[in-house]
N, C-alpha and C positions, 0 to 999 in steps of 0.2 A: 456501684461506682463510689469511690471514696470522695468525701467532701474535702476540699482543699481551700485553705485560706492563706493569703499573703499578708504579712506585716511589712509595710514599706515605710522606711524612714528617709526623709528627704534632707538634702544638704542644709536647708534653712532650719532644721530641727523639728519640723512638723512630721507627723506620721499618720498613717491610715491603715485600717485593716479591711481587706477586700476578699469577700467570699466568692469563689468561682461558682457560677451558676450555669445551667445548661446553655443559655444564650451566649455565654462567654466561650464555651467549648466550640459552638458553631462558628462564632466569629474568629476564633483561633484557627480552625480548619480552613476558613475562607482566606485568612491572612497568609498562612504559610503553605497552603496547598497539601496538607497532610493532617494526620491526627496525632493526639498526644502519645499514643503507643509507639509512634515512630520518632518521637522527640528524643534527641540525644544530646543537645547542647544546652549550655547555660542560657544562651540567647533565646532558645525556645521557651524555657521556663520563665524568663523575664518578659517575653512577649505576652505570655498568658497573664502575668501579673499586671502588665500595662493595660491589657484588654479589660481585666476585672476592675481596674482602677477607674475606668470610664474617662480617662484623661482626654482632653481635646487636643493635646499636643501630639505631634508625630512621634513615633516610637523613639527615634534617635534623639529628638529634643527632650522627651520625657526622661530617658535613661540618664541624660546629663544632669538631671536634677536629683537623682536618687543617690543616697548615701549607702543604704543597705536594704536587702530584701531577705526575709525569712519566711519559710513555709511551715504551716501546721496542717494537720489533717487527721482524719479518723481512719480506723481500719476499713478496708474495702467492704462494701456491703452488697448484698444481692437481694433481689425481690423474689420471694418464693410463696407459693400458695400453701397455707397451713390447713390440713384437714379439709381440703376442697373449698375452703373459704377464700376471702379476698387475699391478694398478695400482701405480704408484710416484709419490711426491710429487716434483714438480720445480718450480723457480722459474719464474714467469711473466714476470719482468723480466730483461733482459740486464744483465750488469755494465757499469758506465760505462767508456768507454775511458780509458786512462791518459794 
């Protein structure tokens, strides 16, 4: 699973960087009644940012305080066993040729 981080800038000029953790994914599924693979809307992505932010505000209140949201992330990764040993996380995408 890819690591995703949201950079949120608020209307008051403050900002925060929020890494999506497994508990945030579970909370997202509980909140929207589906999983990220089914997410199709900007609202879905912003809901995940809200959950990752840990805000005590209701989503609709929180989004009113947001000026911008950017996402960053790494290549998707998979855990595989190497030579019968413990699982290791490895990228599932090859680097682009130069």
